[in-house]
N, C-alpha and C positions, 0 to 999 in steps of 0.2 A: 943068920945073915939078914941083910936088908930085904924087905919085900917090896916089889914094884907096886906103886899106887896106880889105880885105874883112873883114867880120865872120866870126868863126870858125864852123865847122860847128855846126849846132844853134841858131844865133842869126841875127837879122836886124835891120836898123835901118829904122825908118819915117821917120827925120828926114833930109830932103834937105839936103845941104851940111853934114852933121855934122862936127865937128872932134874928136870924142872917141869912143873905143870904148865908153864908158859908155852910149851910146845904143843899143848892140847888145843886144837883149833876147832871152831864151830862147824858143824855140818850145815851146808847151805840149804835154803828153802827148797822144798821138793825132795829132801832126803832126811834121814834120821839116824840116830844110833842109841842103843841102850847103854847102860853103864858098863864100862870095861870092854866095849866093842872094839874090834881091831880096825874097823873102817865104817864109813857112812854108807847107808843103804838107801837106794832110791825108793820113793813111795810106789807101791804097786798100783795098777789100774783100779779105779774106783775109790782111791784114797789120795790124800794130799797133805802137804805141810806148807803153810804160807810164811813161816818165819824161820830164821836161822836158829841153830842149836835146838832143834826139835828132838825129843826123846822118842817120839812115835808119830805116825801119820794118822790123820782123822779120816773117817769114812765120809764120802760125799753126802750132803744132806738131801732132804726131800726134793724131788723133781730136779735133781742135779746129777751129772755124770761126768766121768773122765776116762777116756779109753787109753791114755798114755801112761808110761812110767815117769816118775820124777815130776809130778804135777804140783804146782803151787796154788791151784784153785780148781774148781769144778764148774762146768758149763751149765747154764740154766736150760732145762728141758720142759716140754709139756708134760712128760712123764719119763721115768727111767726104768731100766730093767732092775732085777732084784740085787745084782751085785754092783750096781752103780757104774758099770763100765761102758754103757751106751745109752743114748736117748731113744725112746720110742716115738715115732711120728704120730701125729694126730690121725692121719689117714686122709684119703681123698674126700673132698667135700667139707673138710673141717679146717679150722685154723686156730692159732694160739691167741688167747685174749686174757691178759692178767693171769698168766700161768695155767689157764684152763683151756682144754680143747672144746671148742664150740662149733656148731654147724655154721657154715658161711651163710649170711643172710641173702635175700633176693638182691640182685644187682651185682653179686660177687661170685667167685668160683675158686676152687682149689683142686689142682690135679696132683699127680705123683711128683711133679717137679717144683711144687710151690713152697716147699720147706715150711710147712705149718703156717702159711700165710694166706689169708683170703684176699684175692686180687679183684679189683673192680673190672667189670666188663668194659672192653674197648668201645670207642665210638663206633656206631654201626652194628652193635650187638646188644643183647639184653638177656636177662634171666629173671624169671618170675617165681622161682622156687628156691627153697633152702637146700643147702648141702649139694650144690651143683658142681659137677666136674668140668663143665664147659659152658660158655655162653652161646646163645642162638643168634644167628645172623639175621638182620632185618631183611624184609622182602626187597626184591630188585627195585632200584631207583629211590630207595629211602635210607635214612640214617637217623642217628640220635643227636641231640644237641650237645650232650655231655657224656662222660664215661659213667658207668654204674647204672645204666637204665634197668628198671625193674619190670617193665611191661612192654608188650608189642605195640601198645598205643603210643609209646614214645618214639616209635619209628615213623618219620615223616619225610616227605621230599625236601631236600635242602633248598633254601632260598638263594638262587644264583643271580648274579648281576647280568646286565644285558649282553656283556661280552663273554659270558660263560654259559655252559650247558651242563645238565645233570647227567653224569656218567656213573651209573651204578651207585647212586647216593653221594657222589663227590662232585663238587663244582670244578669243572676244568675249563681252561681257556679255549675259546672257539678256534677252529681251523676253517677259515672262510673259504679256502679253495675247495676243501672237501665238502663243506656245506653247500657250496654252489653246485657241485656235481650231484649231490643228493637231491637238491631242490629241482634242478633242471631235469635230471634223470627221471624223477617222479612225474613231473609235468609231461615230458615227452612220452613216457610210457602210457600215461592216461590218454593223451591225444592219439597215440598209435592204436590203442585198444578201441577207442571210440570210432576211429576211421575204419579199422579192420572189421568192426561189428557191422557197419553199413555194407561193406564189400561182400561179406560172406553170410549175410542175413538169411539167404535162402538155402545155404549148405549146412544141414544139420550136423554132420561130422565135424566140420571146421568150427561150428559154433561150440561144440563140446570141447574141442581143443582150446578155443578161446576162453571158455569158462574155467578150464583147468589152469591156464596161464593167469587169468584174473585172480583165481583163488590163491595162487602162489604169491602174487604180489600183496594180496590182502593179508595172508598169513605172515609175510615178512614184516609188514607194518605192525601187525598185532603183537609180534614178539617184542617190540619196543615199548608196549603199553602194559603188558602183564608178564608174570613170571612163568613162561612156558618151558617145560623140561625137555628141550630138544637135545639130541646127541651133540657132543662138543664139536664134531666135524661140520655140523650145519652152520655154526657161527663163523666158519671160515669162508662161506660162500656169500656172494653178493646177490640180492641186497638185504639179507636177513638182519644183519646188525652192523652198525658203524660205530665202533667204540672211540673214534677220534674226533667226531663232530656230530652235529645235529641240525635239522632244518630250522630250529629255533634261532640259530646263530644269525642267519640272514633275514629271518622274517619276524624278529622279535617285535618290531614296531606294529605289525599287524596281528601279533599273538598267534601266528600260525605254528602249529605243532604237528607231531607225527599223528596225533589223533585226527586232525583235519585230513591229512593225507590218507589215512585208513578209510575214512568215510567217503573220500573222493573215489577210491577204487570201488566201493560198494555201489 
């Protein structure tokens, strides 16, 4: 009797009892069939076929991988595992450059969420070492001109206009009402301390109390000049720090700053 003819490799027929090879249809990209196969088979993970009528699937090449079945291509990796089913990450402090994992240079960083990419340090931060996981923040009241700073020497006070003040390294609009309160309050407290000093000059105990009060105001002004590691709750008290304005706002013409106020208390 007649013998059924097999469809050629890369094709199969879904028609039972077919009398013509025209019923043999091509397997789509991402699948294959060997000669006389009853059906097309999807490519396994780590393999692919990019064309129709494939008789086999090819293994992913060097530094490429594919975790899915039925793939038509493989993704580029910094490096892949042995069976080409997954990409290996470069790791923290490293990034992908021309298919190679390299240490992130100074001014950049790479953490566990960076996806093999070295990211430039934000403005106000810097990094002077290779393979950094994070960038360091500039000291209080300073910032950097650009992203990707490589040294702490790039951290400088910002140049603010006369209607702005320096708030933690950022120029912000003056709040003249608050500035007035700060300026007048500082002056009145100075007058009060001077007057109180004359009144209680002969009372040693009260003079000690006065010295403590004066030291408190000196410390409060000092916190606006240097980076003092006070507990967070301290900055919720008056007059330690005013993040919404500054004496400069009302006294810019005379160049009066918190530095002058500090020395006034001394």
